[in-house]
C-alpha positions in Angstrom: -4.9 64.2 -18.9 -5.3 65.7 -15.3 -8.8 64.0 -15.1 -6.9 61.1 -15.9 -3.9 60.9 -13.7 -6.7 62.4 -10.7 -8.6 58.9 -11.2 -5.1 57.0 -11.5 -4.1 58.6 -8.1 -7.9 57.8 -6.4 -6.8 54.2 -7.6 -3.6 54.2 -6.1 -4.6 55.7 -2.7 -7.7 53.1 -2.6 -5.1 50.1 -3.0 -2.7 51.7 -0.3 -5.4 51.8 2.2 -6.8 48.7 1.4 -3.3 47.3 1.9 -2.8 49.5 4.7 -4.6 47.5 7.3 -3.2 44.1 6.5 0.6 44.9 5.7 3.3 44.4 8.0 5.8 47.9 8.2 7.2 47.5 11.2 7.8 44.0 12.5 8.7 44.5 16.6 5.6 45.6 17.4 4.0 44.5 20.4 0.4 45.7 19.9 0.5 43.7 16.4 -2.7 41.7 16.4 -2.2 38.6 14.0 -3.4 34.9 13.4 -2.2 34.7 9.9 0.7 35.0 8.9 1.9 35.7 5.4 5.5 35.7 4.6 7.2 36.6 1.1 9.3 39.2 -1.0 7.9 42.4 -1.1 7.4 41.4 -5.4 4.4 39.6 -3.9 2.6 41.9 -2.2 -0.6 42.4 -4.1 -0.9 38.6 -4.4 -0.7 38.4 -0.4 -2.5 41.4 0.5 -5.6 39.8 -1.7 -5.4 36.4 0.1 -5.1 38.5 3.4 -8.0 40.7 2.6 -10.0 37.2 1.6 -9.1 35.2 4.9 -10.0 38.6 7.4 -13.4 38.3 5.4 -14.4 35.4 5.0 -16.9 33.7 7.3 -16.2 30.3 7.4 -12.8 29.9 8.8 -11.5 31.1 11.9 -8.5 33.5 10.8 -9.4 37.1 12.4 -6.8 38.9 11.3 -4.3 38.3 8.4 -1.5 40.1 8.0 1.5 40.4 5.4 5.2 40.9 5.9 7.9 41.5 3.6 11.0 39.6 4.0 13.0 43.3 3.4 11.3 44.2 6.6 12.4 40.8 8.1 16.2 41.1 7.3 15.9 45.0 7.9 15.0 44.4 11.2 17.0 41.3 12.6 20.5 41.7 10.9 23.1 39.7 11.3 22.7 36.9 8.5 24.2 36.9 5.4 22.0 35.4 2.4 22.5 31.8 2.6 21.3 31.9 6.2 18.3 34.0 5.5 15.9 31.2 7.1 18.1 31.9 10.4 17.1 35.2 10.6 13.3 34.3 9.5 13.2 31.9 12.3 14.1 34.5 14.8 11.4 36.9 13.7 8.8 34.2 14.3 10.3 33.7 17.3 9.9 37.3 18.4 6.7 37.3 17.3 5.5 34.0 19.1 6.6 35.7 22.2 6.0 39.3 21.8 3.1 40.6 19.7 -0.5 41.1 21.2 -1.8 37.5 19.9 0.5 34.6 18.9 -0.1 33.6 15.2 -1.2 30.4 14.1 -1.0 30.0 10.6 2.2 30.8 8.3 2.0 31.0 4.6 5.5 31.2 3.2 5.4 32.5 -0.6 7.4 32.1 -3.5 9.4 29.0 -4.6 13.0 28.4 -3.6 16.6 27.1 -5.7 20.0 26.5 -4.5 23.7 27.7 -5.8 27.0 26.8 -5.1 29.2 29.6 -2.7 32.3 30.0 -4.5 33.3 30.7 -0.7 33.0 26.6 -0.1 31.9 24.9 -2.7 29.0 24.0 -0.7 25.2 24.4 -1.9 22.9 27.4 -0.2 19.3 28.0 -0.4 19.2 31.2 -2.7 15.3 31.3 -3.8 12.7 33.8 -3.1 11.4 31.8 0.0 14.3 30.0 2.0 13.9 26.3 3.1 15.8 24.5 5.5 18.7 22.1 4.2 22.2 20.9 4.7 25.0 22.9 3.5 27.0 20.1 1.4 29.2 20.1 -1.9 26.4 19.7 -5.2 26.2 16.1 -6.2 25.0 17.5 -9.6 27.4 21.3 -10.6 24.4 22.0 -13.3 21.6 21.2 -10.9 22.7 21.6 -7.4 20.7 20.7 -4.6 21.2 19.9 -0.9 20.9 17.0 0.8 18.3 15.6 3.0 16.4 16.7 4.6 15.3 19.6 2.9 12.0 21.4 5.1 10.2 24.5 6.1 8.6 22.9 9.2 11.8 24.4 11.5 9.9 27.5 11.2 7.4 26.0 13.4 9.7 24.8 15.9 10.1 27.9 17.5 10.0 26.6 21.5 14.0 25.9 22.0 16.2 29.1 22.5 18.3 28.4 19.1 17.2 27.7 15.6 17.0 24.0 14.9 19.9 22.0 13.8 18.9 20.8 10.4 18.5 17.0 10.7 16.9 17.9 14.0 13.5 15.4 15.1 14.2 16.1 18.6 11.6 19.7 18.2 7.7 19.9 17.6 5.8 22.3 16.3 4.7 25.0 18.2 1.0 24.7 17.1 1.1 26.7 13.7 0.0 25.3 10.6 2.1 26.0 7.9 1.6 25.9 4.4 3.9 27.6 1.6 2.3 28.5 -2.1 5.9 28.4 -4.3 5.1 30.4 -6.9 8.2 31.5 -9.3 6.3 35.1 -9.2 3.5 37.5 -8.1 1.5 36.6 -11.6 1.8 32.6 -11.1 0.8 33.6 -7.2 -2.5 35.4 -7.8 -3.9 32.4 -10.3 -3.5 30.3 -7.0 -5.2 33.0 -4.5 -7.8 33.9 -7.1 -8.2 29.6 -7.6 -8.8 29.9 -3.5 -11.2 32.3 -3.3 -12.9 30.2 -5.8 -12.7 27.3 -4.2 -13.8 29.0 -0.1 -16.8 30.8 -2.1 -18.2 29.3 -5.2 -17.3 26.1 -4.9 -20.0 23.5 -5.6 -21.4 21.7 -2.6 -22.6 18.4 -2.9 -21.5 14.4 -2.1 -18.2 14.8 -4.5 -16.2 16.3 -1.2 -16.6 12.7 0.4 -15.2 11.0 -2.9 -11.4 9.6 -3.0 -9.5 9.0 -5.2 -6.5 5.8 -3.8 -3.5 4.6 -6.2 -1.0 2.7 -5.7 2.0 1.2 -8.1 2.4 -2.3 -9.5 4.7 -5.2 -9.0 7.0 -4.2 -11.4 9.3 -1.7 -12.3 9.6 -1.4 -15.9 10.5 -5.3 -17.1 11.8 -6.0 -13.6 10.2 -6.9 -10.5 9.4 -4.5 -7.7 11.3 -5.6 -4.8 9.2 -4.0 -2.6 6.3 -6.6 -3.7 2.9 -5.4 -3.1 3.5 -3.2 -0.3 1.9 0.0 -2.4 -1.3 -1.8 -3.0 -1.1 -2.9 0.9 -0.5 0.8 2.4 -3.1 2.0 0.0 -5.5 -0.6 1.3 -5.0 0.1 4.7 -5.7 3.7 4.3 -8.9 3.1 1.7 -10.6 0.3 4.0 -8.9 1.4 8.1 -9.4 5.6 7.6 -11.4 6.5 4.6 -14.5 3.5 4.7 -17.1 6.3 5.4 -16.4 8.0 2.5 -16.8 6.8 -1.1 -13.4 5.0 -2.5 -12.3 4.8 -6.1 -9.4 2.2 -6.6 -7.1 3.1 -9.7 -4.2 0.5 -8.9 -1.8 0.1 -11.8 -2.3 -3.7 -11.1 -5.5 -4.0 -12.6 -4.9 -2.5 -16.0 -2.6 -3.8 -19.2 0.6 -3.0 -20.1 1.5 -1.2 -23.5 4.8 -2.2 -26.1 6.1 0.9 -24.1 5.4 -0.5 -20.9 3.0 1.8 -20.3 -0.5 1.8 -18.9 -2.7 4.8 -21.0 -6.2 3.0 -19.8 -4.5 3.5 -16.1 -4.4 6.8 -16.5 -7.5 7.7 -18.7 -9.6 6.0 -15.7 -7.6 8.3 -13.5 -8.0 11.1 -14.9 -12.0 10.4 -15.7 -12.5 9.7 -12.0 -10.6 13.3 -11.2 -12.7 15.2 -13.8 -15.7 13.1 -11.8 -15.4 15.2 -8.4 -13.1 14.0 -5.7 -11.9 15.9 -2.5 -8.6 13.8 -1.7 -6.5 11.6 -3.8 -4.0 9.6 -2.4 -1.0 7.7 -4.2 1.5 5.2 -3.0 4.4 4.1 -4.9 7.7 5.4 -6.9 7.7 8.8 -8.6 10.2 11.4 -9.0 9.0 15.1 -9.3 7.9 14.8 -12.7 5.9 11.0 -13.1 4.3 8.9 -10.7 4.8 4.9 -11.6 7.5 3.6 -14.0 4.5 3.2 -16.5 4.1 6.8 -16.3 -0.1 7.0 -15.1 0.4 10.8 -14.4 2.7 12.9 -15.6 3.4 16.6 -15.0 1.5 17.4 -18.5 -1.5 15.6 -17.6 -2.5 18.8 -15.4 -3.8 20.0 -18.9 -6.3 17.0 -19.2 -8.1 17.7 -15.5 -11.8 19.5 -16.5 -12.5 19.6 -12.6 -12.9 23.1 -12.6 -14.7 23.7 -9.7 -14.0 20.5 -7.6 -10.0 21.0 -7.3 -8.7 18.3 -5.5 -6.0 17.5 -2.1 -3.5 15.6 -3.3 -0.7 14.0 -0.9 1.9 11.8 -2.9 3.9 9.1 -0.7 6.6 9.1 -2.8 10.0 10.2 -3.3 10.8 13.9 -4.9 7.2 14.4 -6.1 6.8 17.6 -4.1 10.1 19.2 -5.3 9.0 22.7 -6.4 12.4 24.1 -6.1 15.7 23.6 -8.8 18.8 24.5 -10.4 18.9 25.1 -13.4 16.0 23.4 -13.6 13.1 24.8 -13.8 10.9 24.5 -11.3 7.5 25.3 -12.6 7.4 22.5 -14.6 7.3 20.1 -11.8 4.3 18.1 -11.0 3.1 19.9 -8.2 3.8 23.0 -9.8 1.8 22.5 -12.2 -1.3 21.0 -10.5 -1.1 23.0 -7.9 -1.3 26.3 -10.3 -3.1 25.5 -12.8 -6.0 28.3 -13.6 -9.2 26.1 -12.7 -8.6 22.6 -11.5 -6.4 20.5 -10.8 -5.2 20.8 -7.0 -6.2 23.1 -4.3 -3.1 21.8 -1.7 -0.5 19.5 -2.8 1.5 17.4 0.2 4.6 15.9 -1.1 8.2 15.5 -0.6 10.5 17.0 -1.8 13.5 14.2 -1.5 13.9 10.6 -1.3 11.2 8.8 1.2 10.6 5.4 2.6 7.7 2.7 1.9 6.8 2.1 5.8 7.6 5.5 6.8 5.0 7.0 4.1 2.5 4.3 5.2 2.9 5.5 9.0 2.5 9.5 8.0 -0.3 8.7 5.3 -2.3 6.8 8.2 -1.5 9.9 10.8 -3.1 12.4 8.0 -5.9 10.1 7.8 -6.9 9.3 10.9 -6.7 13.1 11.8 -9.2 13.7 9.2 -11.6 11.1 10.0 -11.5 12.4 14.1 -11.5 15.7 13.1 -13.3 16.2 9.1 -13.7 20.3 9.7 -10.2 21.0 10.4 -8.1 23.2 8.5 -5.7 21.1 6.0 -2.4 22.8 7.8 -3.3 21.5 11.4 -4.6 17.9 9.6 -1.0 17.3 7.8 1.0 19.5 11.1 -0.8 16.9 13.4 0.4 14.3 11.2 4.0 14.9 11.0 3.9 15.8 14.5 3.2 12.5 15.2 5.7 10.6 13.2 8.7 12.8 14.6 11.2 11.0 11.7 13.3 12.3 9.4 10.6 11.2 6.3 8.1 13.4 7.4 10.4 16.6 7.8 11.1 16.5 4.1 7.0 16.7 3.1 5.5 19.6 2.2 2.3 21.5 1.9 1.7 23.1 -1.0 -1.0 25.8 -0.6 -3.2 27.8 1.8 -3.0 25.9 5.5 -6.2 27.6 6.5 -9.1 25.6 3.6 -11.3 23.8 5.0 -12.4 20.7 2.9 -15.2 20.4 4.7 -17.5 22.5 7.5 -17.6 19.7 9.6 -20.6 18.6 11.5 -23.9 20.3 10.8 -24.3 22.4 14.6 -28.4 22.7 15.1 -30.6 22.2 17.6 -34.0 21.1 17.3 -36.6 21.3 20.6 -40.1 19.9 20.8 -43.2 22.6 21.3 -44.7 22.0 24.5 -47.9 20.6 24.3 -48.0 20.8 20.6 -50.3 19.0 18.1 -49.4 17.7 15.8 -45.7 18.2 17.3 -43.7 21.2 16.4 -40.3 21.8 16.4 -37.8 24.7 16.4 -35.1 24.1 14.3 -32.0 27.1 15.7 -28.8 27.3 13.8 -26.4 29.2 14.9 -24.8 32.6 13.9 -21.3 32.1 11.5 -22.8 29.6 9.3 -25.5 32.2 7.4 -24.5 31.4 4.0 -25.4 27.4 4.2 -28.5 25.9 3.0 -30.5 23.4 5.4 -33.0 20.6 5.0 -34.7 19.0 7.9 -36.6 15.6 7.6 -38.6 13.6 9.4 -39.0 9.9 10.2 -39.8 7.4 12.2 -37.4 3.9 13.4 -39.9 1.5 12.8 -42.1 3.3 10.3 -42.4 5.0 7.1 -43.0 8.6 7.1 -45.1 9.7 3.6 -45.5 11.8 1.5 -43.6 9.6 -1.2 -39.9 9.4 -0.5 -38.2 12.4 -2.6 -34.4 13.4 -3.9 -32.9 16.7 -2.9 -30.0 17.8 -4.7 -29.4 14.9 -6.6 -30.1 11.8 -4.9 -28.1 12.1 -1.7 -28.1 9.1 0.3 -29.5 10.0 3.2 -32.4 12.3 1.2 -35.1 10.0 0.6 -36.7 10.7 3.9 -39.8 13.0 3.8 -38.8 16.5 3.8 -40.3 19.0 5.7 -38.7 22.5 4.9 -35.5 23.8 3.8 -33.8 27.4 4.5 -30.7 29.1 4.8 -29.1 31.8 6.7 -29.2 32.1 10.7 -32.9 31.0 11.5 -35.7 29.6 14.3 -38.1 28.1 11.9 -41.0 25.9 13.1 -42.0 22.3 11.6 -45.0 20.7 11.5 -44.3 17.0 12.3 -46.8 14.7 10.2 -47.6 12.3 13.1 -49.4 8.9 11.5 -52.3 8.3 13.3 -51.0 4.4 13.6 -48.1 5.9 15.7 -48.0 4.2 19.1 -47.5 6.7 22.2 -44.2 7.9 23.0 -43.0 6.7 19.6 -39.3 7.5 19.0 -39.0 9.5 16.1 -35.8 10.9 14.4 -35.2 14.5 12.6 -32.5 14.6 10.3 -30.9 18.2 9.5 -28.2 18.3 6.7 -26.3 21.6 4.9 -25.5 21.5 1.3 -21.7 20.4 1.8 -23.8 17.1 1.9 -20.8 15.8 4.1 -22.7 14.8 6.8 -26.1 15.0 8.3 -27.2 15.5 12.1 -29.7 13.1 13.3 -31.8 13.7 16.5 -33.9 11.4 18.0 -36.7 12.2 20.3 -39.7 11.0 21.8 -43.4 12.2 20.1 -45.3 14.5 22.4 -42.8 14.6 25.0 -41.5 18.2 24.9 -37.8 19.0 24.8 -36.9 14.9 25.1 -33.7 14.7 23.5 -32.6 11.6 23.2 -29.4 11.9 21.0 -27.5 13.4 18.5 -24.8 12.4 16.2 -23.1 12.7 12.8 -23.8 10.3 9.6 -21.9 10.4 6.6 -23.4 11.0 3.3 -22.9 8.3 1.0 -23.9 9.2 -2.5 -23.2 6.3 -5.0 -25.1 3.4 -3.0 -27.7 2.0 -5.5 -30.1 -0.5 -5.8 -31.3 -3.1 -8.4 -33.9 -6.0 -9.0 -31.9 -9.4 -10.1 -34.2 -12.0 -10.7 -35.7 -11.9 -7.4 -33.0 -10.6 -5.3 -32.5 -7.1 -4.5 -28.5 -6.0 -4.8 -27.4 -3.1 -3.0 -24.3 -1.6 -4.6 -21.2 0.2 -2.9 -21.8 -0.8 0.6 -19.4 1.1 2.6 -20.6 -0.4 5.6 -18.9 -4.0 7.2 -22.0 -5.0 8.7 -25.4 -4.3 9.9 -29.2 -4.6 9.6 -31.2 -4.3 6.9 -35.1 -3.7 6.9 -37.4 -3.3 3.7 -40.8 -1.7 4.4 -43.9 -1.6 2.1 -46.0 1.9 1.4 -47.9 1.6 4.7 -45.0 1.6 6.6 -44.8 -2.1 7.7 -41.6 -4.3 8.0 -42.1 -6.9 5.6 -38.4 -8.4 5.3 -35.6 -7.6 8.6 -32.3 -9.3 8.4 -28.3 -9.2 8.8 -26.5 -8.1 6.6 -22.3 -8.8 5.8 -21.4 -6.8 2.2 -19.0 -8.6 -0.1 -17.1 -6.4 -2.6 -19.0 -3.4 -0.9 -22.4 -5.5 -2.8 -24.9 -7.2 -0.5 -27.5 -9.6 -2.1 -31.2 -10.3 -0.7 -32.8 -13.2 -2.0 -36.9 -11.8 -2.0 -38.2 -15.0 -3.5 -40.7 -16.8 -1.6 -40.8 -13.9 0.9 -44.4 -13.4 0.1 -43.7 -9.8 -1.1 -46.1 -8.2 -3.6 -45.0 -6.7 -6.4 -44.4 -2.6 -5.8 -42.9 0.1 -4.2 -40.7 -0.4 -1.1 -38.0 1.5 0.9 -34.9 0.0 2.2 -33.4 0.7 5.3 -29.4 -0.2 6.2 -28.4 0.2 9.3 -24.7 -0.1 10.8 -24.1 1.3 13.9 -25.0 5.3 14.0 -24.7 5.3 10.7 -28.4 4.6 8.8 -29.2 4.9 4.8 -32.9 4.9 3.2 -33.7 4.2 -0.3 -36.7 3.4 -2.2 -37.0 0.7 -5.0 -39.9 -1.2 -7.2 -40.3 -4.7 -6.5 -41.5 -6.5 -10.1 -41.3 -10.1 -9.1 -42.3 -12.2 -6.5 
């Protein structure tokens, strides 16, 4: 018995020691260094400290000092508010920390859901859940399920520049540069499920072009058997995002209007298509239309219980629902854990890795503006954390509509590593040309591939496929490597290459988010001409149809296409402009013999190269 007790004591000491470095026991301590602050009641300590330890050890975020503080500590050190005004006490604590800690935190993670009760003293509805939201105290519109009036927000916790707490409803303040997210767990077990999913996503999430896949959802023109007064606005909003801000990614449009309605005024074929697309792997999914906390669209194309149909165990997605109340994670007598955002977020494997939704009513025009800000920021900053993406988009809106949108999930998540920061230099006086590829410290877990070609010729051996036929992997692969390395590779310059021929080296990491393209002049040491990033477009495909080369899923608006034979000679060159994502090139009568060819499509800085077989004249 004594041995058993001793072992248990040792385990307890280990747990205490692990928590000691990340748990704040005294908040008013100016020596605290913390850039990622987790706040929740002591009941969530185990899951919260596990998240903090993961953030401190994970190499590919920008968190160095994650810590957890309990609400009990906050309320003890910042007294003077009753249970109905805990949000003010927390705001005062956060403001004090930003002004007095040795380093200001840039991430804020709130742990716990919220719910609302009626205060008998004044008959008003107040927050009384695990983690208070900001809302306007008001008379209950439903005594059995009390809820406050608009807005309901967490944003005010980041408005720390003013001398006094924000007045609910104000839109005149602004974020203090803090990326905020909430893990709206009902209990610690639920929180632990999400924390483990975050760890799996960071540490073992599969690389590959699925991270460039986007699912676009839009409501139709009907509400039941009545015409929707908004007409086609939801589809127009979805088209704007897909075609303007997501055009360098592969977007699958699953709009309601494309599917038939059954005798129950539902669209089961739409539901099946949506779930199939999610399970095949998408990184981003967005929806415009009507909805509530358990249903999207009157035709019920997605509902809470659909979470059990998701088999995207290793490819959880970021979902942005631009509709009313779909982000409502709280309740009175309503079981908040039954809401769509909660079920999708806390599915133990798969489902959503983050959920961005509105907790109250929302408005179509404002939703389109918010979505545009989100995806414009994402396009310009693909490697940024999701907390900053959503925070910057909301700040740009400065309206009451965006206040009630919540990021449910870890704000430090990065769905893309962004650009591949490598350098390629030519060795002086080398024959054949030799290149030195350098990968900086901090990206050691990535796996890199290097390929080489010429602008107007084809580099052989014959093109091959790496890791599932990425759109840019059809160049000759010179080497692959991982970790921090400097490697010299021989560049096979064909004898037919002209002196001073411009050459291209491609370097990409195993996320397949993009590749760095570096142009230089062969034979001129260290003569780097240009360097830029290309997106991976994995599903572009080629086929021959009655002498026509048909290129499908083309994401470029316009550009030039060239076809090379196996000797690297250009046998066809022309401009293209896709129609519905398809380019068709008539090779009949072009004196092109049957055989193996290489198609190169270029639009501005973007380029894709793919092989094909031409079987007939």
